[in-house]
A tleap script that builds the chain and sets N, CA, C and O, in Angstrom:
source leaprc.protein.ff14SB
mol = sequence {
  NMET GLU HIE ILE ALA ALA LEU LEU LEU VAL
  ILE GLY CYS SER ASP THR MET THR ASP CYS
  ARG GLU LEU SER VAL PRO VAL GLY VAL PHE
  GLU THR PHE GLU ALA CYS ILE ALA GLU ARG
  PRO PHE ALA LEU GLY ASP LEU ARG GLY VAL
  THR PRO HIE ILE VAL GLY GLU CYS LEU ALA
  VAL ASP PRO ALA LEU GLU ASP ASP TYR ASP
  GLN LEU LEU TRP SER VAL ARG PRO ASP GLY
  THR LEU VAL ALA SER LEU GLU VAL SER GLY
  ALA LEU VAL ALA SER ASN GLY ALA ARG PRO
  GLU LYS ASP TYR LEU GLN GLN CGLN
}
set mol.1.N position { 125.396 118.777 107.780 }
set mol.1.CA position { 124.014 119.150 107.886 }
set mol.1.C position { 123.347 118.319 108.986 }
set mol.1.O position { 123.552 117.108 109.069 }
set mol.2.N position { 122.567 118.963 109.806 }
set mol.2.CA position { 121.851 118.302 110.890 }
set mol.2.C position { 120.621 117.591 110.331 }
set mol.2.O position { 119.835 118.183 109.592 }
set mol.3.N position { 120.464 116.321 110.689 }
set mol.3.CA position { 119.307 115.559 110.229 }
set mol.3.C position { 118.180 115.657 111.242 }
set mol.3.O position { 118.413 115.724 112.449 }
set mol.4.N position { 116.972 115.665 110.740 }
set mol.4.CA position { 115.783 115.702 111.581 }
set mol.4.C position { 115.244 114.293 111.701 }
set mol.4.O position { 115.011 113.628 110.691 }
set mol.5.N position { 115.042 113.829 112.926 }
set mol.5.CA position { 114.505 112.487 113.148 }
set mol.5.C position { 113.076 112.514 113.660 }
set mol.5.O position { 112.376 111.503 113.598 }
set mol.6.N position { 112.629 113.676 114.175 }
set mol.6.CA position { 111.265 113.766 114.705 }
set mol.6.C position { 110.769 115.203 114.644 }
set mol.6.O position { 111.540 116.159 114.717 }
set mol.7.N position { 109.467 115.316 114.508 }
set mol.7.CA position { 108.780 116.598 114.463 }
set mol.7.C position { 107.742 116.611 115.570 }
set mol.7.O position { 106.966 115.665 115.702 }
set mol.8.N position { 107.719 117.677 116.372 }
set mol.8.CA position { 106.714 117.823 117.424 }
set mol.8.C position { 105.576 118.672 116.880 }
set mol.8.O position { 105.759 119.844 116.551 }
set mol.9.N position { 104.403 118.066 116.790 }
set mol.9.CA position { 103.205 118.745 116.315 }
set mol.9.C position { 102.311 119.000 117.516 }
set mol.9.O position { 101.950 118.069 118.236 }
set mol.10.N position { 101.951 120.270 117.735 }
set mol.10.CA position { 101.085 120.638 118.854 }
set mol.10.C position { 99.870 121.366 118.279 }
set mol.10.O position { 99.998 122.302 117.490 }
set mol.11.N position { 98.702 120.913 118.691 }
set mol.11.CA position { 97.434 121.443 118.204 }
set mol.11.C position { 96.618 121.948 119.389 }
set mol.11.O position { 96.516 121.276 120.415 }
set mol.12.N position { 96.040 123.134 119.237 }
set mol.12.CA position { 95.144 123.694 120.241 }
set mol.12.C position { 93.723 123.686 119.716 }
set mol.12.O position { 93.483 124.008 118.553 }
set mol.13.N position { 92.770 123.314 120.580 }
set mol.13.CA position { 91.373 123.191 120.157 }
set mol.13.C position { 90.435 123.921 121.114 }
set mol.13.O position { 90.767 124.198 122.266 }
set mol.14.N position { 89.249 124.220 120.587 }
set mol.14.CA position { 88.184 124.834 121.379 }
set mol.14.C position { 87.599 123.811 122.356 }
set mol.14.O position { 87.962 122.635 122.330 }
set mol.15.N position { 86.696 124.273 123.213 }
set mol.15.CA position { 86.030 123.381 124.173 }
set mol.15.C position { 85.332 122.215 123.492 }
set mol.15.O position { 85.302 121.108 124.030 }
set mol.16.N position { 84.775 122.453 122.326 }
set mol.16.CA position { 84.010 121.418 121.625 }
set mol.16.C position { 84.883 120.546 120.727 }
set mol.16.O position { 84.385 119.602 120.114 }
set mol.17.N position { 86.166 120.846 120.642 }
set mol.17.CA position { 87.121 120.109 119.811 }
set mol.17.C position { 86.802 120.231 118.319 }
set mol.17.O position { 87.255 119.408 117.523 }
set mol.18.N position { 86.030 121.246 117.932 }
set mol.18.CA position { 85.672 121.416 116.528 }
set mol.18.C position { 86.510 122.479 115.837 }
set mol.18.O position { 86.646 122.452 114.613 }
set mol.19.N position { 87.068 123.402 116.581 }
set mol.19.CA position { 87.900 124.464 116.014 }
set mol.19.C position { 89.325 124.259 116.525 }
set mol.19.O position { 89.623 124.546 117.684 }
set mol.20.N position { 90.197 123.762 115.658 }
set mol.20.CA position { 91.565 123.439 116.061 }
set mol.20.C position { 92.567 124.126 115.143 }
set mol.20.O position { 92.284 124.389 113.974 }
set mol.21.N position { 93.750 124.412 115.698 }
set mol.21.CA position { 94.812 125.036 114.905 }
set mol.21.C position { 96.168 124.596 115.440 }
set mol.21.O position { 96.306 124.216 116.603 }
set mol.22.N position { 97.152 124.655 114.569 }
set mol.22.CA position { 98.512 124.308 114.963 }
set mol.22.C position { 99.075 125.422 115.832 }
set mol.22.O position { 98.882 126.602 115.540 }
set mol.23.N position { 99.770 125.047 116.901 }
set mol.23.CA position { 100.401 126.000 117.802 }
set mol.23.C position { 101.918 125.954 117.622 }
set mol.23.O position { 102.495 124.891 117.392 }
set mol.24.N position { 102.540 127.095 117.727 }
set mol.24.CA position { 103.997 127.172 117.622 }
set mol.24.C position { 104.649 126.733 118.921 }
set mol.24.O position { 104.165 127.027 120.014 }
set mol.25.N position { 105.751 126.027 118.777 }
set mol.25.CA position { 106.556 125.624 119.922 }
set mol.25.C position { 107.974 126.128 119.682 }
set mol.25.O position { 108.408 126.222 118.534 }
set mol.26.N position { 108.711 126.459 120.761 }
set mol.26.CA position { 110.074 126.968 120.574 }
set mol.26.C position { 110.978 126.007 119.805 }
set mol.26.O position { 111.771 126.435 118.966 }
set mol.27.N position { 110.861 124.718 120.088 }
set mol.27.CA position { 111.651 123.709 119.379 }
set mol.27.C position { 110.664 122.700 118.821 }
set mol.27.O position { 109.951 122.040 119.577 }
set mol.28.N position { 110.619 122.575 117.487 }
set mol.28.CA position { 109.668 121.675 116.868 }
set mol.28.C position { 110.301 120.518 116.124 }
set mol.28.O position { 109.605 119.588 115.718 }
set mol.29.N position { 111.631 120.563 115.937 }
set mol.29.CA position { 112.326 119.479 115.246 }
set mol.29.C position { 113.446 118.951 116.137 }
set mol.29.O position { 114.070 119.699 116.890 }
set mol.30.N position { 113.686 117.638 116.033 }
set mol.30.CA position { 114.632 116.984 116.924 }
set mol.30.C position { 115.505 115.999 116.164 }
set mol.30.O position { 115.089 115.430 115.154 }
set mol.31.N position { 116.710 115.806 116.658 }
set mol.31.CA position { 117.651 114.865 116.046 }
set mol.31.C position { 117.305 113.414 116.360 }
set mol.31.O position { 117.698 112.506 115.627 }
set mol.32.N position { 116.565 113.192 117.454 }
set mol.32.CA position { 116.126 111.830 117.796 }
set mol.32.C position { 114.655 111.864 118.186 }
set mol.32.O position { 114.154 112.875 118.680 }
set mol.33.N position { 113.970 110.750 117.961 }
set mol.33.CA position { 112.573 110.621 118.364 }
set mol.33.C position { 112.467 110.702 119.885 }
set mol.33.O position { 111.518 111.280 120.416 }
set mol.34.N position { 113.437 110.125 120.576 }
set mol.34.CA position { 113.440 110.124 122.044 }
set mol.34.C position { 113.539 111.545 122.600 }
set mol.34.O position { 112.910 111.859 123.610 }
set mol.35.N position { 114.322 112.402 121.948 }
set mol.35.CA position { 114.436 113.799 122.386 }
set mol.35.C position { 113.102 114.518 122.238 }
set mol.35.O position { 112.739 115.343 123.077 }
set mol.36.N position { 112.384 114.210 121.184 }
set mol.36.CA position { 111.061 114.800 120.976 }
set mol.36.C position { 110.108 114.358 122.075 }
set mol.36.O position { 109.397 115.180 122.651 }
set mol.37.N position { 110.092 113.066 122.365 }
set mol.37.CA position { 109.223 112.527 123.422 }
set mol.37.C position { 109.548 113.175 124.761 }
set mol.37.O position { 108.643 113.490 125.533 }
set mol.38.N position { 110.825 113.375 125.040 }
set mol.38.CA position { 111.239 113.976 126.314 }
set mol.38.C position { 110.795 115.441 126.410 }
set mol.38.O position { 110.463 115.909 127.499 }
set mol.39.N position { 110.785 116.159 125.305 }
set mol.39.CA position { 110.433 117.585 125.294 }
set mol.39.C position { 108.917 117.811 125.279 }
set mol.39.O position { 108.445 118.852 125.738 }
set mol.40.N position { 108.167 116.866 124.765 }
set mol.40.CA position { 106.727 117.050 124.573 }
set mol.40.C position { 105.989 117.523 125.823 }
set mol.40.O position { 105.224 118.481 125.718 }
set mol.41.N position { 106.165 116.915 127.002 }
set mol.41.CA position { 105.407 117.397 128.164 }
set mol.41.C position { 105.733 118.847 128.536 }
set mol.41.O position { 104.863 119.578 129.007 }
set mol.42.N position { 106.976 119.256 128.325 }
set mol.42.CA position { 107.359 120.636 128.640 }
set mol.42.C position { 106.726 121.608 127.650 }
set mol.42.O position { 106.247 122.672 128.042 }
set mol.43.N position { 106.725 121.244 126.369 }
set mol.43.CA position { 106.105 122.098 125.351 }
set mol.43.C position { 104.610 122.236 125.605 }
set mol.43.O position { 104.062 123.335 125.510 }
set mol.44.N position { 103.948 121.130 125.928 }
set mol.44.CA position { 102.515 121.181 126.213 }
set mol.44.C position { 102.248 122.007 127.463 }
set mol.44.O position { 101.280 122.766 127.506 }
set mol.45.N position { 103.084 121.871 128.469 }
set mol.45.CA position { 102.936 122.652 129.693 }
set mol.45.C position { 103.121 124.136 129.460 }
set mol.45.O position { 102.411 124.950 130.051 }
set mol.46.N position { 104.069 124.500 128.606 }
set mol.46.CA position { 104.308 125.915 128.296 }
set mol.46.C position { 103.118 126.552 127.587 }
set mol.46.O position { 102.920 127.764 127.677 }
set mol.47.N position { 102.329 125.749 126.886 }
set mol.47.CA position { 101.187 126.269 126.131 }
set mol.47.C position { 99.871 126.173 126.893 }
set mol.47.O position { 98.822 126.556 126.377 }
set mol.48.N position { 99.925 125.667 128.110 }
set mol.48.CA position { 98.715 125.532 128.919 }
set mol.48.C position { 98.014 126.889 129.021 }
set mol.48.O position { 98.645 127.898 129.333 }
set mol.49.N position { 96.712 126.903 128.757 }
set mol.49.CA position { 95.923 128.123 128.846 }
set mol.49.C position { 95.785 128.873 127.531 }
set mol.49.O position { 94.969 129.789 127.438 }
set mol.50.N position { 96.553 128.516 126.519 }
set mol.50.CA position { 96.458 129.193 125.217 }
set mol.50.C position { 95.121 128.864 124.554 }
set mol.50.O position { 94.476 129.740 123.978 }
set mol.51.N position { 94.713 127.608 124.639 }
set mol.51.CA position { 93.413 127.156 124.159 }
set mol.51.C position { 92.862 126.175 125.187 }
set mol.51.O position { 93.620 125.652 126.004 }
set mol.52.N position { 91.545 125.916 125.162 }
set mol.52.CA position { 90.971 125.005 126.158 }
set mol.52.C position { 91.559 123.594 126.133 }
set mol.52.O position { 91.699 122.966 127.183 }
set mol.53.N position { 91.905 123.088 124.945 }
set mol.53.CA position { 92.473 121.744 124.827 }
set mol.53.C position { 93.744 121.814 123.985 }
set mol.53.O position { 93.776 122.455 122.935 }
set mol.54.N position { 94.782 121.147 124.461 }
set mol.54.CA position { 96.053 121.100 123.734 }
set mol.54.C position { 96.482 119.642 123.632 }
set mol.54.O position { 96.517 118.918 124.627 }
set mol.55.N position { 96.808 119.226 122.412 }
set mol.55.CA position { 97.302 117.874 122.178 }
set mol.55.C position { 98.586 117.978 121.373 }
set mol.55.O position { 98.759 118.901 120.577 }
set mol.56.N position { 99.474 117.034 121.583 }
set mol.56.CA position { 100.728 117.047 120.851 }
set mol.56.C position { 101.256 115.650 120.633 }
set mol.56.O position { 101.075 114.766 121.471 }
set mol.57.N position { 101.903 115.458 119.518 }
set mol.57.CA position { 102.480 114.165 119.164 }
set mol.57.C position { 103.817 114.374 118.479 }
set mol.57.O position { 104.048 115.384 117.815 }
set mol.58.N position { 104.686 113.402 118.654 }
set mol.58.CA position { 105.951 113.366 117.932 }
set mol.58.C position { 105.773 112.466 116.717 }
set mol.58.O position { 105.254 111.355 116.826 }
set mol.59.N position { 106.204 112.948 115.574 }
set mol.59.CA position { 106.167 112.167 114.342 }
set mol.59.C position { 107.585 111.839 113.942 }
set mol.59.O position { 108.434 112.725 113.851 }
set mol.60.N position { 107.844 110.569 113.705 }
set mol.60.CA position { 109.166 110.158 113.240 }
set mol.60.C position { 109.370 110.656 111.813 }
set mol.60.O position { 108.454 110.611 110.992 }
set mol.61.N position { 110.572 111.128 111.532 }
set mol.61.CA position { 110.930 111.635 110.215 }
set mol.61.C position { 112.050 110.764 109.668 }
set mol.61.O position { 113.034 110.500 110.359 }
set mol.62.N position { 111.903 110.324 108.444 }
set mol.62.CA position { 112.965 109.567 107.779 }
set mol.62.C position { 113.988 110.573 107.268 }
set mol.62.O position { 113.677 111.346 106.361 }
set mol.63.N position { 115.209 110.587 107.827 }
set mol.63.CA position { 116.207 111.577 107.404 }
set mol.63.C position { 116.488 111.541 105.898 }
set mol.63.O position { 116.856 112.562 105.317 }
set mol.64.N position { 116.321 110.396 105.271 }
set mol.64.CA position { 116.553 110.304 103.835 }
set mol.64.C position { 115.485 111.045 103.037 }
set mol.64.O position { 115.698 111.389 101.875 }
set mol.65.N position { 114.328 111.292 103.669 }
set mol.65.CA position { 113.221 111.959 102.980 }
set mol.65.C position { 112.920 113.346 103.524 }
set mol.65.O position { 111.966 113.979 103.070 }
set mol.66.N position { 113.702 113.842 104.482 }
set mol.66.CA position { 113.328 115.073 105.173 }
set mol.66.C position { 113.125 116.263 104.248 }
set mol.66.O position { 112.334 117.147 104.578 }
set mol.67.N position { 113.798 116.329 103.112 }
set mol.67.CA position { 113.611 117.430 102.173 }
set mol.67.C position { 112.460 117.172 101.207 }
set mol.67.O position { 112.074 118.068 100.457 }
set mol.68.N position { 111.905 115.962 101.215 }
set mol.68.CA position { 110.862 115.589 100.266 }
set mol.68.C position { 109.452 115.692 100.825 }
set mol.68.O position { 108.491 115.697 100.055 }
set mol.69.N position { 109.298 115.775 102.145 }
set mol.69.CA position { 107.965 115.871 102.720 }
set mol.69.C position { 107.285 117.131 102.196 }
set mol.69.O position { 107.859 118.219 102.235 }
set mol.70.N position { 106.055 116.973 101.707 }
set mol.70.CA position { 105.361 118.152 101.216 }
set mol.70.C position { 103.997 118.370 101.875 }
set mol.70.O position { 103.325 119.363 101.597 }
set mol.71.N position { 103.587 117.444 102.745 }
set mol.71.CA position { 102.318 117.624 103.436 }
set mol.71.C position { 102.410 117.120 104.875 }
set mol.71.O position { 102.946 116.049 105.159 }
set mol.72.N position { 101.870 117.931 105.752 }
set mol.72.CA position { 101.662 117.534 107.138 }
set mol.72.C position { 100.154 117.533 107.321 }
set mol.72.O position { 99.528 118.592 107.318 }
set mol.73.N position { 99.571 116.362 107.479 }
set mol.73.CA position { 98.125 116.218 107.605 }
set mol.73.C position { 97.780 115.848 109.039 }
set mol.73.O position { 98.456 115.025 109.657 }
set mol.74.N position { 96.728 116.460 109.562 }
set mol.74.CA position { 96.330 116.119 110.919 }
set mol.74.C position { 94.838 116.335 111.111 }
set mol.74.O position { 94.205 117.106 110.390 }
set mol.75.N position { 94.301 115.650 112.081 }
set mol.75.CA position { 92.927 115.866 112.521 }
set mol.75.C position { 92.863 115.525 114.001 }
set mol.75.O position { 93.656 114.731 114.506 }
set mol.76.N position { 91.914 116.133 114.682 }
set mol.76.CA position { 91.689 115.845 116.094 }
set mol.76.C position { 90.292 115.248 116.201 }
set mol.76.O position { 89.303 115.861 115.799 }
set mol.77.N position { 90.235 114.059 116.743 }
set mol.77.CA position { 88.953 113.372 116.912 }
set mol.77.C position { 88.187 113.995 118.079 }
set mol.77.O position { 88.786 114.657 118.927 }
set mol.78.N position { 86.877 113.790 118.129 }
set mol.78.CA position { 86.072 114.355 119.233 }
set mol.78.C position { 86.560 113.957 120.620 }
set mol.78.O position { 86.349 114.694 121.583 }
set mol.79.N position { 87.217 112.790 120.736 }
set mol.79.CA position { 87.724 112.366 122.042 }
set mol.79.C position { 89.068 112.997 122.383 }
set mol.79.O position { 89.635 112.706 123.437 }
set mol.80.N position { 89.593 113.866 121.500 }
set mol.80.CA position { 90.853 114.545 121.756 }
set mol.80.C position { 92.076 113.838 121.210 }
set mol.80.O position { 93.198 114.290 121.438 }
set mol.81.N position { 91.888 112.739 120.496 }
set mol.81.CA position { 93.009 112.018 119.907 }
set mol.81.C position { 93.509 112.746 118.666 }
set mol.81.O position { 92.734 113.052 117.760 }
set mol.82.N position { 94.798 113.019 118.634 }
set mol.82.CA position { 95.430 113.652 117.475 }
set mol.82.C position { 95.907 112.560 116.532 }
set mol.82.O position { 96.644 111.660 116.935 }
set mol.83.N position { 95.488 112.642 115.283 }
set mol.83.CA position { 95.930 111.727 114.239 }
set mol.83.C position { 96.705 112.570 113.236 }
set mol.83.O position { 96.177 113.545 112.702 }
set mol.84.N position { 97.962 112.195 112.978 }
set mol.84.CA position { 98.799 113.020 112.110 }
set mol.84.C position { 99.688 112.154 111.235 }
set mol.84.O position { 100.027 111.022 111.582 }
set mol.85.N position { 100.058 112.719 110.086 }
set mol.85.CA position { 100.965 112.011 109.197 }
set mol.85.C position { 101.765 113.004 108.369 }
set mol.85.O position { 101.324 114.122 108.105 }
set mol.86.N position { 102.947 112.566 107.969 }
set mol.86.CA position { 103.786 113.288 107.021 }
set mol.86.C position { 103.718 112.535 105.705 }
set mol.86.O position { 103.774 111.306 105.685 }
set mol.87.N position { 103.599 113.267 104.610 }
set mol.87.CA position { 103.476 112.611 103.315 }
set mol.87.C position { 104.415 113.232 102.287 }
set mol.87.O position { 104.767 114.409 102.362 }
set mol.88.N position { 104.803 112.410 101.336 }
set mol.88.CA position { 105.601 112.837 100.193 }
set mol.88.C position { 104.737 112.620 98.961 }
set mol.88.O position { 104.451 111.478 98.601 }
set mol.89.N position { 104.319 113.698 98.311 }
set mol.89.CA position { 103.502 113.635 97.099 }
set mol.89.C position { 102.358 112.632 97.226 }
set mol.89.O position { 102.145 111.802 96.343 }
set mol.90.N position { 101.621 112.721 98.343 }
set mol.90.CA position { 100.453 111.877 98.539 }
set mol.90.C position { 100.723 110.492 99.095 }
set mol.90.O position { 99.780 109.752 99.375 }
set mol.91.N position { 101.996 110.119 99.265 }
set mol.91.CA position { 102.327 108.801 99.818 }
set mol.91.C position { 102.600 108.943 101.308 }
set mol.91.O position { 103.443 109.744 101.713 }
set mol.92.N position { 101.903 108.182 102.115 }
set mol.92.CA position { 102.090 108.215 103.566 }
set mol.92.C position { 103.451 107.629 103.907 }
set mol.92.O position { 103.752 106.496 103.531 }
set mol.93.N position { 104.283 108.399 104.621 }
set mol.93.CA position { 105.605 107.905 104.989 }
set mol.93.C position { 105.859 107.929 106.489 }
set mol.93.O position { 106.777 107.258 106.959 }
set mol.94.N position { 105.083 108.674 107.248 }
set mol.94.CA position { 105.225 108.700 108.700 }
set mol.94.C position { 103.867 109.020 109.297 }
set mol.94.O position { 103.160 109.902 108.811 }
set mol.95.N position { 103.505 108.303 110.348 }
set mol.95.CA position { 102.199 108.506 110.944 }
set mol.95.C position { 102.240 108.150 112.416 }
set mol.95.O position { 103.058 107.336 112.846 }
set mol.96.N position { 101.344 108.770 113.194 }
set mol.96.CA position { 101.229 108.405 114.600 }
set mol.96.C position { 100.007 107.528 114.827 }
set mol.96.O position { 99.658 107.243 115.973 }
set mol.97.N position { 99.363 107.103 113.774 }
set mol.97.CA position { 98.176 106.265 113.907 }
set mol.97.C position { 97.434 106.191 112.595 }
set mol.97.O position { 98.040 106.168 111.523 }
set mol.98.N position { 96.125 106.153 112.684 }
set mol.98.CA position { 95.290 106.057 111.483 }
set mol.98.C position { 95.434 107.312 110.635 }
set mol.98.O position { 95.794 108.378 111.134 }
set mol.99.N position { 95.153 107.171 109.365 }
set mol.99.CA position { 95.235 108.292 108.436 }
set mol.99.C position { 94.211 109.356 108.827 }
set mol.99.O position { 93.068 109.022 109.139 }
set mol.100.N position { 94.602 110.637 108.816 }
set mol.100.CA position { 93.668 111.703 109.166 }
set mol.100.C position { 92.452 111.697 108.246 }
set mol.100.O position { 92.559 111.416 107.052 }
set mol.101.N position { 91.291 112.014 108.827 }
set mol.101.CA position { 90.071 112.032 108.035 }
set mol.101.C position { 90.001 113.268 107.163 }
set mol.101.O position { 89.454 113.208 106.062 }
set mol.102.N position { 90.537 114.386 107.621 }
set mol.102.CA position { 90.483 115.645 106.882 }
set mol.102.C position { 91.873 116.229 106.807 }
set mol.102.O position { 92.702 116.012 107.690 }
set mol.103.N position { 92.119 116.966 105.751 }
set mol.103.CA position { 93.400 117.643 105.573 }
set mol.103.C position { 93.280 119.052 106.156 }
set mol.103.O position { 93.113 120.021 105.415 }
set mol.104.N position { 93.367 119.165 107.477 }
set mol.104.CA position { 93.246 120.471 108.097 }
set mol.104.C position { 94.428 121.373 107.773 }
set mol.104.O position { 94.292 122.595 107.711 }
set mol.105.N position { 95.569 120.769 107.569 }
set mol.105.CA position { 96.758 121.564 107.304 }
set mol.105.C position { 97.557 120.874 106.239 }
set mol.105.O position { 97.874 119.690 106.348 }
set mol.106.N position { 97.880 121.613 105.213 }
set mol.106.CA position { 98.731 121.084 104.175 }
set mol.106.C position { 99.856 122.082 103.942 }
set mol.106.O position { 99.617 123.204 103.495 }
set mol.107.N position { 101.056 121.680 104.239 }
set mol.107.CA position { 102.205 122.542 104.028 }
set mol.107.C position { 102.848 122.140 102.712 }
set mol.107.O position { 103.133 120.965 102.481 }
set mol.108.N position { 103.073 123.125 101.855 }
set mol.108.CA position { 103.700 122.829 100.569 }
set mol.108.C position { 104.804 123.805 100.294 }
set mol.108.O position { 105.457 123.722 99.254 }
savepdb mol mol.pdb
quit
C-alpha cells in the first residue's frame, strides 16, 4: 500500500478574500513532503485565472494516521495567508501554522 506523506490543499478566493473554496488539483497527495513542495508552484500556475486569488499549502501527513484523519480545516486570512490543519476526532495532528479560526471545510 502506498503511504501518503503530504496533502496539497489549494484554495481559490474572491477579490475581497471573503468567499473562498477548495480547488481540485490533478495530484493532491504525495509520498514525500518534498514532492508536494516541488509540485505546488505548477499546480497553482495551472489554476491561474480560475479565481482572483489562489493560495496553496502542503500539509504533512503522518502515514500511521492517514486512515484516521476525519477533518481538514482551513481558513484564509484577509492578507491571503492560508491556515490549515488535519485533525483526528478533534485532535490537531498536522498544521501549516496557527489553528484555523473557522471550519470552512470539514471532510468526514
